[in-house]
N, C-alpha and C positions, 0 to 999 in steps of 0.2 A: 504494500500500500504506500503510495506516495501522493501527497496533496500539496499543491502550490497555490497560495492565494496572493494575488497582486494587491499590495497595500499602498503603493505609491507609483504613479506613472508620470514621470516628468523627465528631467535631465538624466536621471538614472531610474531604473525600474527596481523596486524593492518587493520581495516576496517573503511571506511567512511560509516555511516549508515544514511539513511533517512527513517523516520517512520511517518505515519499519526496517530496522537493522537486526536481522536474526532474532526477532521477538522483542527487541528493545525499541521503544518509540523514541526517535530523535526529533527534536524541534530546533530549528535554526532559521536565521534570516539570510536570504540570498540577494546579492546586489548585482545587477547587470548595468554596464555603462558602455557608452560608445566613444568617449573621449577621456578627459582628465579624471584621475582618481587621486585623492589625497591619502596616501598610505602613511602610517606612522613609521618613524625610523625604528630599526631593530638592531639589537646586538645578537650576533651569531656566535655560539659557543663551539669552537673547534676543539673538543676535549680529547686529549690523548693521555694514555697511562704510561707507566714506566716500561712497559713492554712495547711501546710504540703503537698500540692499538687505538683506534678512533671510536668514540662513543656515538651511537645512533639510538634514537628513541622510536618506538612504535607508537603511532597515534592514529586514531580514527578521525578522518577528515570528512565531515558530513556533506559538504558542498559537492565533493566528487564521489562520496559514498564508498570509500575504501580506506583500509589501514595503510599508512605510509611509514617508511623508514626514512628518518631525516635527522639532521643535526639539531641539538637543542637550540632554542632562540628565545629572546624576550623582547617585548615591545618597550621602547623608551617613552613611557607615558606616565611615570610616577614622580617626575621631578627630581630623580636621583641620577647620578653619573652612570655612564655605560658600564664602568667597572663594577659598580654596586649592583646594577641589574644582572650582570654576569654571575656574581656571587650568589645572588638571590635565586636566579633561575637554575643554577647548578645544583642548589639544594632542593628546590621545588621539583624540577623535572628529572634529575638524576639521583637524588638522595646522597649527594656528595657534599659534606660539610666543609666549611672554611678551613678547618684543621687538616683536611686531606688534600688541600691545594699545595702543589710544590711551587708553581710559578704561573703568572698570568702576564700576557703582554701588556705593557703600559698603554699602548696606543693600538688601534686596529692594525692588523697586518694587511688588510685590504678593505676599502670602502667602495661601494658602487651604488648606482641608482637602481631601485627595484624594477621599474619599467620606465626606461629613459624618456620615451616620448609621451607618456601618459601620467607621470607622477613625479613629485619632488622628494618622495620618500627614499631613504637610503638604508642599505644594509652595511653593518660594520662587523667584520670578522675578527675575533680575538682568539689567540691560542691560549689554551689552559692546560697545563701539565698537572696531572693528579696522580696520587698513589694508586697502585694496582689494587683493586678490591671488587667485591660483588656489590652491585648497587640496585636499589629499587626506587621508583619515584616516591617522593614524600607527599606532596600536597596536590599535585596535578592529577585531576580525574581523567583528563584526556590522554595521559601518557600511560600506556599499558605495560611497556617493558623498556628497559635500558640495557644495552648490550655493547660490549667493546668488540670491534672487528679488526682483523688484519687488513692491510691495504689490498692484498690479493683477494680477500673475501669481498670487500666493498667493490673492487673492480669487477668481479664476477657478478655481483648483484646489479651493478650498473648495466653490464652487457645483457643481462636477462630482463632488464627494465623493471626490476623490483625497486631500485632506487632511481627516482625520476625528478625529485624536488630540486629546482634550480639552485637554491642556496646550499643544498647538500652537495650537489655536483661541483659547484665552484669551490666550496670548502675542501672537498676531497682532493681535487686536482691541485689546489694551492698547497695543502698539507703534504701531498705526495712529492711536490716539487721542493718543499722546504725540509723534508725529513732528514736529509743528510746534514743540513746546517743545525737542526735541533739536536741531533745526536752528538755532533761535535761540540756543541755548546755545553752539554751536560756531561 
């Protein structure tokens, strides 16, 4: 069962959507637009452990109706610094407390526009080195699992189109390119 109700028809179209996801009723708002979108800026957490494995979270995304594997991220909407958002999201999404952080990049290693010709929102990728541990999400209801993957495993998941999220793809290829520098530094 899927039901979409148009609640606003103007510059953008806004729908209230009700969807049955394996017996669980999901309700969300869907926005369609044809031109400019004002996305919030986000901090992306490129989390890697002492073994060099990269963290991905499993999340259900109701707009597309599937579970995704993606890097943890947090919206810069609370009036705190990107680094503070990272520490907060690391705990909320990955269950990794501040005490288990080895190092965080002071500045983003890469910043880019979310959708260059449609938005002024930006993504900021930070590298976060953490102790090797088993983790579970703390507070995030939408995060089902946190798992650390080798670069080869992630590359395989990309080739099989299991990992398709743009911020995750960019983070992966950036990390893959930087891994030699990171290992030499530590």
